[in-house]
PyMOL commands that place a pseudoatom at each C-alpha (Angstrom):
pseudoatom trace, name=CA, resn=MET, resi=1, chain=A, elem=C, hetatm=0, pos=[180.255, 150.159, 142.902]
pseudoatom trace, name=CA, resn=ASN, resi=2, chain=A, elem=C, hetatm=0, pos=[182.053, 149.363, 139.611]
pseudoatom trace, name=CA, resn=VAL, resi=3, chain=A, elem=C, hetatm=0, pos=[180.536, 150.372, 136.150]
pseudoatom trace, name=CA, resn=GLN, resi=4, chain=A, elem=C, hetatm=0, pos=[179.499, 146.818, 135.081]
pseudoatom trace, name=CA, resn=LEU, resi=5, chain=A, elem=C, hetatm=0, pos=[177.543, 146.452, 138.465]
pseudoatom trace, name=CA, resn=GLY, resi=6, chain=A, elem=C, hetatm=0, pos=[175.891, 149.790, 138.043]
pseudoatom trace, name=CA, resn=ILE, resi=7, chain=A, elem=C, hetatm=0, pos=[174.729, 148.993, 134.490]
pseudoatom trace, name=CA, resn=TYR, resi=8, chain=A, elem=C, hetatm=0, pos=[173.316, 145.557, 135.706]
pseudoatom trace, name=CA, resn=GLU, resi=9, chain=A, elem=C, hetatm=0, pos=[171.441, 147.170, 138.574]
pseudoatom trace, name=CA, resn=VAL, resi=10, chain=A, elem=C, hetatm=0, pos=[169.924, 149.978, 136.744]
pseudoatom trace, name=CA, resn=PHE, resi=11, chain=A, elem=C, hetatm=0, pos=[168.700, 148.204, 133.684]
pseudoatom trace, name=CA, resn=SER, resi=12, chain=A, elem=C, hetatm=0, pos=[167.977, 144.763, 134.988]
pseudoatom trace, name=CA, resn=ARG, resi=13, chain=A, elem=C, hetatm=0, pos=[166.666, 145.533, 138.524]
pseudoatom trace, name=CA, resn=ILE, resi=14, chain=A, elem=C, hetatm=0, pos=[165.792, 149.016, 139.190]
pseudoatom trace, name=CA, resn=VAL, resi=15, chain=A, elem=C, hetatm=0, pos=[164.018, 150.205, 136.143]
pseudoatom trace, name=CA, resn=PRO, resi=16, chain=A, elem=C, hetatm=0, pos=[161.661, 147.000, 135.887]
pseudoatom trace, name=CA, resn=GLY, resi=17, chain=A, elem=C, hetatm=0, pos=[161.390, 147.298, 139.807]
pseudoatom trace, name=CA, resn=GLY, resi=18, chain=A, elem=C, hetatm=0, pos=[159.982, 150.677, 139.519]
pseudoatom trace, name=CA, resn=LEU, resi=19, chain=A, elem=C, hetatm=0, pos=[157.272, 149.323, 136.939]
pseudoatom trace, name=CA, resn=TYR, resi=20, chain=A, elem=C, hetatm=0, pos=[156.493, 146.536, 139.549]
pseudoatom trace, name=CA, resn=VAL, resi=21, chain=A, elem=C, hetatm=0, pos=[156.014, 149.165, 142.338]
pseudoatom trace, name=CA, resn=ALA, resi=22, chain=A, elem=C, hetatm=0, pos=[153.810, 151.165, 140.023]
pseudoatom trace, name=CA, resn=ALA, resi=23, chain=A, elem=C, hetatm=0, pos=[151.492, 148.040, 139.150]
pseudoatom trace, name=CA, resn=ILE, resi=24, chain=A, elem=C, hetatm=0, pos=[151.262, 147.370, 143.002]
pseudoatom trace, name=CA, resn=VAL, resi=25, chain=A, elem=C, hetatm=0, pos=[150.290, 150.725, 143.766]
pseudoatom trace, name=CA, resn=GLN, resi=26, chain=A, elem=C, hetatm=0, pos=[147.707, 150.900, 140.858]
pseudoatom trace, name=CA, resn=PHE, resi=27, chain=A, elem=C, hetatm=0, pos=[146.167, 147.635, 142.148]
pseudoatom trace, name=CA, resn=LEU, resi=28, chain=A, elem=C, hetatm=0, pos=[145.998, 149.032, 145.697]
pseudoatom trace, name=CA, resn=SER, resi=29, chain=A, elem=C, hetatm=0, pos=[144.578, 152.132, 144.380]
pseudoatom trace, name=CA, resn=ILE, resi=30, chain=A, elem=C, hetatm=0, pos=[141.743, 150.196, 142.496]
pseudoatom trace, name=CA, resn=LEU, resi=31, chain=A, elem=C, hetatm=0, pos=[140.828, 148.417, 145.639]
pseudoatom trace, name=CA, resn=GLY, resi=32, chain=A, elem=C, hetatm=0, pos=[140.675, 151.753, 147.487]
pseudoatom trace, name=CA, resn=ILE, resi=33, chain=A, elem=C, hetatm=0, pos=[143.549, 150.829, 149.941]
pseudoatom trace, name=CA, resn=VAL, resi=34, chain=A, elem=C, hetatm=0, pos=[145.847, 153.551, 148.890]
pseudoatom trace, name=CA, resn=ASP, resi=35, chain=A, elem=C, hetatm=0, pos=[145.338, 157.100, 147.323]
pseudoatom trace, name=CA, resn=VAL, resi=36, chain=A, elem=C, hetatm=0, pos=[148.201, 158.433, 145.111]
pseudoatom trace, name=CA, resn=ASP, resi=37, chain=A, elem=C, hetatm=0, pos=[148.185, 161.275, 142.803]
pseudoatom trace, name=CA, resn=LEU, resi=38, chain=A, elem=C, hetatm=0, pos=[150.998, 163.239, 141.102]
pseudoatom trace, name=CA, resn=GLN, resi=39, chain=A, elem=C, hetatm=0, pos=[151.092, 165.756, 144.013]
pseudoatom trace, name=CA, resn=THR, resi=40, chain=A, elem=C, hetatm=0, pos=[151.909, 162.919, 146.202]
pseudoatom trace, name=CA, resn=ILE, resi=41, chain=A, elem=C, hetatm=0, pos=[154.802, 161.737, 144.018]
pseudoatom trace, name=CA, resn=ASN, resi=42, chain=A, elem=C, hetatm=0, pos=[156.264, 165.181, 143.650]
pseudoatom trace, name=CA, resn=ASP, resi=43, chain=A, elem=C, hetatm=0, pos=[156.274, 165.698, 147.286]
pseudoatom trace, name=CA, resn=LEU, resi=44, chain=A, elem=C, hetatm=0, pos=[158.504, 162.594, 148.041]
pseudoatom trace, name=CA, resn=SER, resi=45, chain=A, elem=C, hetatm=0, pos=[161.388, 163.368, 150.377]
pseudoatom trace, name=CA, resn=LEU, resi=46, chain=A, elem=C, hetatm=0, pos=[164.897, 162.424, 149.568]
pseudoatom trace, name=CA, resn=VAL, resi=47, chain=A, elem=C, hetatm=0, pos=[164.637, 159.354, 152.024]
pseudoatom trace, name=CA, resn=ALA, resi=48, chain=A, elem=C, hetatm=0, pos=[161.373, 158.289, 150.581]
pseudoatom trace, name=CA, resn=SER, resi=49, chain=A, elem=C, hetatm=0, pos=[162.992, 158.369, 147.052]
pseudoatom trace, name=CA, resn=ILE, resi=50, chain=A, elem=C, hetatm=0, pos=[165.924, 156.149, 148.285]
pseudoatom trace, name=CA, resn=GLY, resi=51, chain=A, elem=C, hetatm=0, pos=[163.460, 153.847, 149.894]
pseudoatom trace, name=CA, resn=PHE, resi=52, chain=A, elem=C, hetatm=0, pos=[161.629, 153.561, 146.505]
pseudoatom trace, name=CA, resn=ILE, resi=53, chain=A, elem=C, hetatm=0, pos=[164.761, 152.723, 144.903]
pseudoatom trace, name=CA, resn=VAL, resi=54, chain=A, elem=C, hetatm=0, pos=[165.720, 150.024, 147.321]
pseudoatom trace, name=CA, resn=ILE, resi=55, chain=A, elem=C, hetatm=0, pos=[162.150, 148.622, 147.117]
pseudoatom trace, name=CA, resn=ALA, resi=56, chain=A, elem=C, hetatm=0, pos=[162.225, 148.542, 143.329]
pseudoatom trace, name=CA, resn=TYR, resi=57, chain=A, elem=C, hetatm=0, pos=[165.522, 146.849, 143.375]
pseudoatom trace, name=CA, resn=ILE, resi=58, chain=A, elem=C, hetatm=0, pos=[164.293, 144.173, 145.615]
pseudoatom trace, name=CA, resn=LEU, resi=59, chain=A, elem=C, hetatm=0, pos=[161.138, 143.698, 143.406]
pseudoatom trace, name=CA, resn=GLY, resi=60, chain=A, elem=C, hetatm=0, pos=[163.177, 143.568, 140.360]
pseudoatom trace, name=CA, resn=GLY, resi=61, chain=A, elem=C, hetatm=0, pos=[165.078, 140.727, 141.758]
pseudoatom trace, name=CA, resn=ALA, resi=62, chain=A, elem=C, hetatm=0, pos=[162.067, 138.956, 143.287]
pseudoatom trace, name=CA, resn=PHE, resi=63, chain=A, elem=C, hetatm=0, pos=[159.887, 139.005, 140.106]
pseudoatom trace, name=CA, resn=ASP, resi=64, chain=A, elem=C, hetatm=0, pos=[162.717, 138.165, 137.817]
pseudoatom trace, name=CA, resn=ILE, resi=65, chain=A, elem=C, hetatm=0, pos=[162.108, 134.509, 138.072]
pseudoatom trace, name=CA, resn=PHE, resi=66, chain=A, elem=C, hetatm=0, pos=[158.357, 135.028, 136.696]
pseudoatom trace, name=CA, resn=SER, resi=67, chain=A, elem=C, hetatm=0, pos=[159.833, 137.152, 133.948]
pseudoatom trace, name=CA, resn=LEU, resi=68, chain=A, elem=C, hetatm=0, pos=[162.339, 134.394, 132.959]
pseudoatom trace, name=CA, resn=ALA, resi=69, chain=A, elem=C, hetatm=0, pos=[159.208, 131.852, 132.577]
pseudoatom trace, name=CA, resn=LEU, resi=70, chain=A, elem=C, hetatm=0, pos=[157.528, 134.458, 130.382]
pseudoatom trace, name=CA, resn=PHE, resi=71, chain=A, elem=C, hetatm=0, pos=[160.839, 134.858, 128.408]
pseudoatom trace, name=CA, resn=ARG, resi=72, chain=A, elem=C, hetatm=0, pos=[161.019, 131.164, 127.749]
pseudoatom trace, name=CA, resn=LEU, resi=73, chain=A, elem=C, hetatm=0, pos=[157.643, 130.954, 126.259]
pseudoatom trace, name=CA, resn=PHE, resi=74, chain=A, elem=C, hetatm=0, pos=[159.004, 133.102, 123.580]
pseudoatom trace, name=CA, resn=LYS, resi=75, chain=A, elem=C, hetatm=0, pos=[162.447, 131.865, 123.418]
pseudoatom trace, name=CA, resn=ARG, resi=76, chain=A, elem=C, hetatm=0, pos=[162.736, 128.498, 121.779]
pseudoatom trace, name=CA, resn=LYS, resi=77, chain=A, elem=C, hetatm=0, pos=[164.451, 125.738, 123.526]
pseudoatom trace, name=CA, resn=GLY, resi=78, chain=A, elem=C, hetatm=0, pos=[168.238, 125.518, 122.826]
pseudoatom trace, name=CA, resn=PHE, resi=79, chain=A, elem=C, hetatm=0, pos=[168.259, 129.412, 121.700]
pseudoatom trace, name=CA, resn=SER, resi=80, chain=A, elem=C, hetatm=0, pos=[172.090, 129.730, 122.806]
pseudoatom trace, name=CA, resn=GLY, resi=81, chain=A, elem=C, hetatm=0, pos=[172.994, 126.515, 120.949]
pseudoatom trace, name=CA, resn=ARG, resi=82, chain=A, elem=C, hetatm=0, pos=[171.078, 127.726, 117.829]
pseudoatom trace, name=CA, resn=THR, resi=83, chain=A, elem=C, hetatm=0, pos=[172.909, 131.090, 118.058]
pseudoatom trace, name=CA, resn=LEU, resi=84, chain=A, elem=C, hetatm=0, pos=[176.221, 129.440, 118.128]
pseudoatom trace, name=CA, resn=ALA, resi=85, chain=A, elem=C, hetatm=0, pos=[175.235, 126.949, 115.185]
pseudoatom trace, name=CA, resn=GLU, resi=86, chain=A, elem=C, hetatm=0, pos=[174.312, 130.004, 113.080]
pseudoatom trace, name=CA, resn=PHE, resi=87, chain=A, elem=C, hetatm=0, pos=[177.722, 131.802, 114.067]
pseudoatom trace, name=CA, resn=LYS, resi=88, chain=A, elem=C, hetatm=0, pos=[179.595, 128.461, 112.831]
pseudoatom trace, name=CA, resn=LYS, resi=89, chain=A, elem=C, hetatm=0, pos=[177.480, 128.417, 109.834]
pseudoatom trace, name=CA, resn=ASN, resi=90, chain=A, elem=C, hetatm=0, pos=[178.426, 131.858, 108.835]
pseudoatom trace, name=CA, resn=TYR, resi=91, chain=A, elem=C, hetatm=0, pos=[182.166, 131.684, 109.584]
pseudoatom trace, name=CA, resn=GLY, resi=92, chain=A, elem=C, hetatm=0, pos=[182.743, 128.008, 109.358]
pseudoatom trace, name=CA, resn=ASP, resi=93, chain=A, elem=C, hetatm=0, pos=[184.084, 128.145, 105.846]
pseudoatom trace, name=CA, resn=ARG, resi=94, chain=A, elem=C, hetatm=0, pos=[186.940, 130.288, 106.986]
pseudoatom trace, name=CA, resn=TRP, resi=95, chain=A, elem=C, hetatm=0, pos=[187.486, 129.219, 110.552]
pseudoatom trace, name=CA, resn=GLN, resi=96, chain=A, elem=C, hetatm=0, pos=[187.562, 126.018, 112.429]
pseudoatom trace, name=CA, resn=ILE, resi=97, chain=A, elem=C, hetatm=0, pos=[185.378, 126.794, 115.435]
pseudoatom trace, name=CA, resn=ASP, resi=98, chain=A, elem=C, hetatm=0, pos=[185.352, 124.210, 118.261]
pseudoatom trace, name=CA, resn=LEU, resi=99, chain=A, elem=C, hetatm=0, pos=[183.183, 126.252, 120.570]
pseudoatom trace, name=CA, resn=LYS, resi=100, chain=A, elem=C, hetatm=0, pos=[180.339, 124.400, 122.356]
pseudoatom trace, name=CA, resn=ASP, resi=101, chain=A, elem=C, hetatm=0, pos=[176.995, 125.789, 123.872]
pseudoatom trace, name=CA, resn=HIS, resi=102, chain=A, elem=C, hetatm=0, pos=[177.212, 127.451, 127.192]
pseudoatom trace, name=CA, resn=ASP, resi=103, chain=A, elem=C, hetatm=0, pos=[180.938, 128.243, 126.679]
pseudoatom trace, name=CA, resn=ASP, resi=104, chain=A, elem=C, hetatm=0, pos=[179.609, 131.808, 126.662]
pseudoatom trace, name=CA, resn=VAL, resi=105, chain=A, elem=C, hetatm=0, pos=[180.323, 132.355, 130.256]
pseudoatom trace, name=CA, resn=VAL, resi=106, chain=A, elem=C, hetatm=0, pos=[184.001, 131.552, 130.093]
pseudoatom trace, name=CA, resn=LEU, resi=107, chain=A, elem=C, hetatm=0, pos=[184.350, 133.506, 126.916]
pseudoatom trace, name=CA, resn=LEU, resi=108, chain=A, elem=C, hetatm=0, pos=[182.801, 136.598, 128.481]
pseudoatom trace, name=CA, resn=ALA, resi=109, chain=A, elem=C, hetatm=0, pos=[185.187, 136.294, 131.433]
pseudoatom trace, name=CA, resn=LEU, resi=110, chain=A, elem=C, hetatm=0, pos=[188.178, 136.116, 129.098]
pseudoatom trace, name=CA, resn=ILE, resi=111, chain=A, elem=C, hetatm=0, pos=[186.931, 139.273, 127.256]
pseudoatom trace, name=CA, resn=ARG, resi=112, chain=A, elem=C, hetatm=0, pos=[186.685, 141.069, 130.561]
pseudoatom trace, name=CA, resn=THR, resi=113, chain=A, elem=C, hetatm=0, pos=[190.245, 140.442, 131.167]
pseudoatom trace, name=CA, resn=LYS, resi=114, chain=A, elem=C, hetatm=0, pos=[191.288, 141.472, 127.708]
pseudoatom trace, name=CA, resn=ASN, resi=115, chain=A, elem=C, hetatm=0, pos=[188.852, 144.465, 127.084]
pseudoatom trace, name=CA, resn=PRO, resi=116, chain=A, elem=C, hetatm=0, pos=[186.691, 145.519, 130.171]
pseudoatom trace, name=CA, resn=GLU, resi=117, chain=A, elem=C, hetatm=0, pos=[185.078, 148.421, 128.149]
pseudoatom trace, name=CA, resn=LEU, resi=118, chain=A, elem=C, hetatm=0, pos=[183.727, 145.842, 125.509]
pseudoatom trace, name=CA, resn=ALA, resi=119, chain=A, elem=C, hetatm=0, pos=[182.594, 143.486, 128.231]
pseudoatom trace, name=CA, resn=VAL, resi=120, chain=A, elem=C, hetatm=0, pos=[180.671, 146.440, 129.613]
pseudoatom trace, name=CA, resn=GLU, resi=121, chain=A, elem=C, hetatm=0, pos=[178.823, 146.789, 126.119]
pseudoatom trace, name=CA, resn=LEU, resi=122, chain=A, elem=C, hetatm=0, pos=[178.176, 143.054, 125.885]
pseudoatom trace, name=CA, resn=ASP, resi=123, chain=A, elem=C, hetatm=0, pos=[176.771, 143.114, 129.553]
pseudoatom trace, name=CA, resn=ARG, resi=124, chain=A, elem=C, hetatm=0, pos=[174.596, 146.025, 128.505]
pseudoatom trace, name=CA, resn=HIS, resi=125, chain=A, elem=C, hetatm=0, pos=[172.853, 143.820, 125.879]
pseudoatom trace, name=CA, resn=ASN, resi=126, chain=A, elem=C, hetatm=0, pos=[172.192, 141.132, 128.452]
pseudoatom trace, name=CA, resn=ALA, resi=127, chain=A, elem=C, hetatm=0, pos=[171.045, 143.790, 130.956]
pseudoatom trace, name=CA, resn=LEU, resi=128, chain=A, elem=C, hetatm=0, pos=[168.658, 145.208, 128.437]
pseudoatom trace, name=CA, resn=SER, resi=129, chain=A, elem=C, hetatm=0, pos=[167.177, 141.813, 127.740]
pseudoatom trace, name=CA, resn=ILE, resi=130, chain=A, elem=C, hetatm=0, pos=[166.567, 141.099, 131.342]
pseudoatom trace, name=CA, resn=MET, resi=131, chain=A, elem=C, hetatm=0, pos=[165.116, 144.605, 131.794]
pseudoatom trace, name=CA, resn=LEU, resi=132, chain=A, elem=C, hetatm=0, pos=[162.801, 144.309, 128.693]
pseudoatom trace, name=CA, resn=ARG, resi=133, chain=A, elem=C, hetatm=0, pos=[161.525, 140.985, 129.792]
pseudoatom trace, name=CA, resn=ASN, resi=134, chain=A, elem=C, hetatm=0, pos=[160.611, 142.410, 133.126]
pseudoatom trace, name=CA, resn=VAL, resi=135, chain=A, elem=C, hetatm=0, pos=[158.997, 145.376, 131.766]
pseudoatom trace, name=CA, resn=SER, resi=136, chain=A, elem=C, hetatm=0, pos=[156.770, 142.846, 129.553]
pseudoatom trace, name=CA, resn=LEU, resi=137, chain=A, elem=C, hetatm=0, pos=[155.771, 141.188, 132.693]
pseudoatom trace, name=CA, resn=GLY, resi=138, chain=A, elem=C, hetatm=0, pos=[155.081, 144.549, 134.518]
pseudoatom trace, name=CA, resn=LEU, resi=139, chain=A, elem=C, hetatm=0, pos=[152.782, 145.586, 131.540]
pseudoatom trace, name=CA, resn=LEU, resi=140, chain=A, elem=C, hetatm=0, pos=[150.838, 142.373, 131.846]
pseudoatom trace, name=CA, resn=PHE, resi=141, chain=A, elem=C, hetatm=0, pos=[150.357, 143.163, 135.647]
pseudoatom trace, name=CA, resn=MET, resi=142, chain=A, elem=C, hetatm=0, pos=[149.099, 146.516, 134.686]
pseudoatom trace, name=CA, resn=ALA, resi=143, chain=A, elem=C, hetatm=0, pos=[146.918, 144.890, 131.902]
pseudoatom trace, name=CA, resn=ALA, resi=144, chain=A, elem=C, hetatm=0, pos=[145.214, 142.748, 134.505]
pseudoatom trace, name=CA, resn=ASN, resi=145, chain=A, elem=C, hetatm=0, pos=[144.679, 145.759, 136.777]
pseudoatom trace, name=CA, resn=SER, resi=146, chain=A, elem=C, hetatm=0, pos=[143.033, 147.562, 133.911]
pseudoatom trace, name=CA, resn=LEU, resi=147, chain=A, elem=C, hetatm=0, pos=[140.903, 144.469, 133.452]
pseudoatom trace, name=CA, resn=ILE, resi=148, chain=A, elem=C, hetatm=0, pos=[139.995, 144.640, 137.080]
pseudoatom trace, name=CA, resn=GLN, resi=149, chain=A, elem=C, hetatm=0, pos=[139.126, 148.143, 136.895]
pseudoatom trace, name=CA, resn=PHE, resi=150, chain=A, elem=C, hetatm=0, pos=[136.796, 147.400, 134.090]
pseudoatom trace, name=CA, resn=PHE, resi=151, chain=A, elem=C, hetatm=0, pos=[134.718, 144.880, 136.082]
pseudoatom trace, name=CA, resn=ILE, resi=152, chain=A, elem=C, hetatm=0, pos=[134.474, 147.482, 138.856]
pseudoatom trace, name=CA, resn=SER, resi=153, chain=A, elem=C, hetatm=0, pos=[133.518, 150.512, 136.824]
pseudoatom trace, name=CA, resn=TRP, resi=154, chain=A, elem=C, hetatm=0, pos=[132.266, 148.781, 133.659]
pseudoatom trace, name=CA, resn=ASN, resi=155, chain=A, elem=C, hetatm=0, pos=[134.154, 151.589, 131.633]
pseudoatom trace, name=CA, resn=SER, resi=156, chain=A, elem=C, hetatm=0, pos=[135.062, 149.989, 128.260]
pseudoatom trace, name=CA, resn=VAL, resi=157, chain=A, elem=C, hetatm=0, pos=[138.115, 152.252, 127.998]
pseudoatom trace, name=CA, resn=ASN, resi=158, chain=A, elem=C, hetatm=0, pos=[139.728, 150.066, 130.438]
pseudoatom trace, name=CA, resn=ILE, resi=159, chain=A, elem=C, hetatm=0, pos=[139.263, 146.956, 127.955]
pseudoatom trace, name=CA, resn=PHE, resi=160, chain=A, elem=C, hetatm=0, pos=[141.218, 148.917, 125.343]
pseudoatom trace, name=CA, resn=ILE, resi=161, chain=A, elem=C, hetatm=0, pos=[143.936, 149.961, 127.818]
pseudoatom trace, name=CA, resn=SER, resi=162, chain=A, elem=C, hetatm=0, pos=[144.268, 146.300, 128.809]
pseudoatom trace, name=CA, resn=LEU, resi=163, chain=A, elem=C, hetatm=0, pos=[144.478, 144.990, 125.219]
pseudoatom trace, name=CA, resn=GLY, resi=164, chain=A, elem=C, hetatm=0, pos=[146.960, 147.682, 124.336]
pseudoatom trace, name=CA, resn=MET, resi=165, chain=A, elem=C, hetatm=0, pos=[149.284, 146.866, 127.313]
pseudoatom trace, name=CA, resn=VAL, resi=166, chain=A, elem=C, hetatm=0, pos=[149.083, 143.182, 126.294]
pseudoatom trace, name=CA, resn=MET, resi=167, chain=A, elem=C, hetatm=0, pos=[150.066, 143.911, 122.839]
pseudoatom trace, name=CA, resn=LEU, resi=168, chain=A, elem=C, hetatm=0, pos=[152.862, 146.311, 123.981]
pseudoatom trace, name=CA, resn=SER, resi=169, chain=A, elem=C, hetatm=0, pos=[154.082, 143.472, 126.203]
pseudoatom trace, name=CA, resn=LEU, resi=170, chain=A, elem=C, hetatm=0, pos=[154.184, 140.951, 123.427]
pseudoatom trace, name=CA, resn=LEU, resi=171, chain=A, elem=C, hetatm=0, pos=[156.408, 143.353, 121.404]
pseudoatom trace, name=CA, resn=ILE, resi=172, chain=A, elem=C, hetatm=0, pos=[158.688, 144.081, 124.219]
pseudoatom trace, name=CA, resn=ILE, resi=173, chain=A, elem=C, hetatm=0, pos=[159.412, 140.507, 125.074]
pseudoatom trace, name=CA, resn=ARG, resi=174, chain=A, elem=C, hetatm=0, pos=[160.351, 139.890, 121.468]
pseudoatom trace, name=CA, resn=GLU, resi=175, chain=A, elem=C, hetatm=0, pos=[162.801, 142.576, 121.754]
pseudoatom trace, name=CA, resn=SER, resi=176, chain=A, elem=C, hetatm=0, pos=[164.132, 140.932, 124.745]
pseudoatom trace, name=CA, resn=VAL, resi=177, chain=A, elem=C, hetatm=0, pos=[164.933, 137.850, 122.950]
pseudoatom trace, name=CA, resn=LYS, resi=178, chain=A, elem=C, hetatm=0, pos=[166.554, 139.877, 120.225]
pseudoatom trace, name=CA, resn=PHE, resi=179, chain=A, elem=C, hetatm=0, pos=[168.958, 141.448, 122.747]
pseudoatom trace, name=CA, resn=ARG, resi=180, chain=A, elem=C, hetatm=0, pos=[169.789, 138.170, 124.098]
pseudoatom trace, name=CA, resn=GLY, resi=181, chain=A, elem=C, hetatm=0, pos=[170.732, 136.912, 120.696]
pseudoatom trace, name=CA, resn=TRP, resi=182, chain=A, elem=C, hetatm=0, pos=[172.869, 140.085, 120.212]
pseudoatom trace, name=CA, resn=PHE, resi=183, chain=A, elem=C, hetatm=0, pos=[174.637, 139.303, 123.437]
pseudoatom trace, name=CA, resn=TYR, resi=184, chain=A, elem=C, hetatm=0, pos=[175.559, 135.641, 122.445]
pseudoatom trace, name=CA, resn=ARG, resi=185, chain=A, elem=C, hetatm=0, pos=[176.734, 136.681, 118.982]
pseudoatom trace, name=CA, resn=GLY, resi=186, chain=A, elem=C, hetatm=0, pos=[178.580, 139.575, 120.300]
pseudoatom trace, name=CA, resn=ILE, resi=187, chain=A, elem=C, hetatm=0, pos=[180.657, 137.346, 122.550]
pseudoatom trace, name=CA, resn=TYR, resi=188, chain=A, elem=C, hetatm=0, pos=[181.407, 134.661, 119.761]
pseudoatom trace, name=CA, resn=GLU, resi=189, chain=A, elem=C, hetatm=0, pos=[182.340, 137.439, 117.005]
pseudoatom trace, name=CA, resn=THR, resi=190, chain=A, elem=C, hetatm=0, pos=[184.759, 139.184, 119.737]
pseudoatom trace, name=CA, resn=ILE, resi=191, chain=A, elem=C, hetatm=0, pos=[186.654, 135.988, 120.313]
pseudoatom trace, name=CA, resn=LEU, resi=192, chain=A, elem=C, hetatm=0, pos=[186.691, 135.476, 116.689]
pseudoatom trace, name=CA, resn=ALA, resi=193, chain=A, elem=C, hetatm=0, pos=[188.135, 138.702, 116.257]
pseudoatom trace, name=CA, resn=TYR, resi=194, chain=A, elem=C, hetatm=0, pos=[190.999, 138.019, 118.812]
pseudoatom trace, name=CA, resn=ARG, resi=195, chain=A, elem=C, hetatm=0, pos=[192.170, 135.252, 116.397]
pseudoatom trace, name=CA, resn=ILE, resi=196, chain=A, elem=C, hetatm=0, pos=[192.403, 137.521, 113.338]
pseudoatom trace, name=CA, resn=ASP, resi=197, chain=A, elem=C, hetatm=0, pos=[195.846, 138.292, 112.161]
pseudoatom trace, name=CA, resn=LEU, resi=198, chain=A, elem=C, hetatm=0, pos=[195.708, 141.550, 110.383]
pseudoatom trace, name=CA, resn=GLU, resi=199, chain=A, elem=C, hetatm=0, pos=[199.266, 141.371, 109.204]
pseudoatom trace, name=CA, resn=ALA, resi=200, chain=A, elem=C, hetatm=0, pos=[198.307, 138.129, 107.284]
pseudoatom trace, name=CA, resn=LEU, resi=201, chain=A, elem=C, hetatm=0, pos=[194.992, 139.369, 105.988]
pseudoatom trace, name=CA, resn=VAL, resi=202, chain=A, elem=C, hetatm=0, pos=[195.765, 143.157, 105.106]
pseudoatom trace, name=CA, resn=ARG, resi=203, chain=A, elem=C, hetatm=0, pos=[199.115, 143.852, 103.576]
pseudoatom trace, name=CA, resn=PRO, resi=204, chain=A, elem=C, hetatm=0, pos=[200.247, 146.039, 100.620]
pseudoatom trace, name=CA, resn=VAL, resi=205, chain=A, elem=C, hetatm=0, pos=[199.829, 144.559, 97.152]
pseudoatom trace, name=CA, resn=HIS, resi=206, chain=A, elem=C, hetatm=0, pos=[203.432, 146.170, 95.903]
pseudoatom trace, name=CA, resn=PRO, resi=207, chain=A, elem=C, hetatm=0, pos=[206.071, 146.523, 98.881]
pseudoatom trace, name=CA, resn=SER, resi=208, chain=A, elem=C, hetatm=0, pos=[207.325, 149.961, 99.380]
pseudoatom trace, name=CA, resn=GLY, resi=209, chain=A, elem=C, hetatm=0, pos=[210.782, 148.894, 97.951]
pseudoatom trace, name=CA, resn=SER, resi=210, chain=A, elem=C, hetatm=0, pos=[209.345, 147.614, 94.770]
pseudoatom trace, name=CA, resn=ARG, resi=211, chain=A, elem=C, hetatm=0, pos=[207.210, 150.775, 94.254]
pseudoatom trace, name=CA, resn=LYS, resi=212, chain=A, elem=C, hetatm=0, pos=[210.235, 153.061, 94.540]
pseudoatom trace, name=CA, resn=ARG, resi=213, chain=A, elem=C, hetatm=0, pos=[212.154, 150.941, 91.953]
pseudoatom trace, name=CA, resn=SER, resi=214, chain=A, elem=C, hetatm=0, pos=[209.251, 151.060, 89.615]
pseudoatom trace, name=CA, resn=ASN, resi=215, chain=A, elem=C, hetatm=0, pos=[208.977, 154.949, 89.929]
pseudoatom trace, name=CA, resn=VAL, resi=216, chain=A, elem=C, hetatm=0, pos=[212.824, 155.319, 89.268]
pseudoatom trace, name=CA, resn=GLU, resi=217, chain=A, elem=C, hetatm=0, pos=[212.642, 153.128, 86.120]
pseudoatom trace, name=CA, resn=ARG, resi=218, chain=A, elem=C, hetatm=0, pos=[209.708, 155.202, 84.862]
pseudoatom trace, name=CA, resn=GLU, resi=219, chain=A, elem=C, hetatm=0, pos=[211.817, 158.375, 85.144]
for i in range(1, 219): cmd.bond("trace and resi %d" % i, "trace and resi %d" % (i + 1))
show_as sticks, trace
zoom trace
């Protein structure tokens, strides 16, 4: 398993998948189908732990399409295009930028060939965005579970728990949008950095030869 794939699996699949497993177990526990406590979790064997990771990975991938629908409710249409337009506005007075929307896929592939470590950092922003949008959805599932628990027990505490999870979910989905924006901007700024000629932009004001002659004349 390479490093890039490991980052993607952990952040965008296994972590949110674990939250989905917890939400499902919580729902089954509310219905009285299963009985899970901390001691049960602590007593999990290595095989059971590996099985949990596998199930979390599968659920993380299966529910991602629903988290994407939630993400699109908060990400305005044409988000990548607006990010590129903002980038052109910021740098267009100094550079002619002919990039088009959705070029980011090819540009990221180019970055991977030139600087794999930097590509990993950019991939991390994307993976975190995916993770956060799935965590947001998982929290909504748990909020629904708390609401169900309220109608079963009529304990008002569950209402406050549910509202708190909804508010946290909204904050997290906004963070997911922010990380996606960083992902796009990081790609465009890296490509621009490849075009910068430091020899032309940063050079000594006085060549070393002229400085030596000036020092001799002063002596």
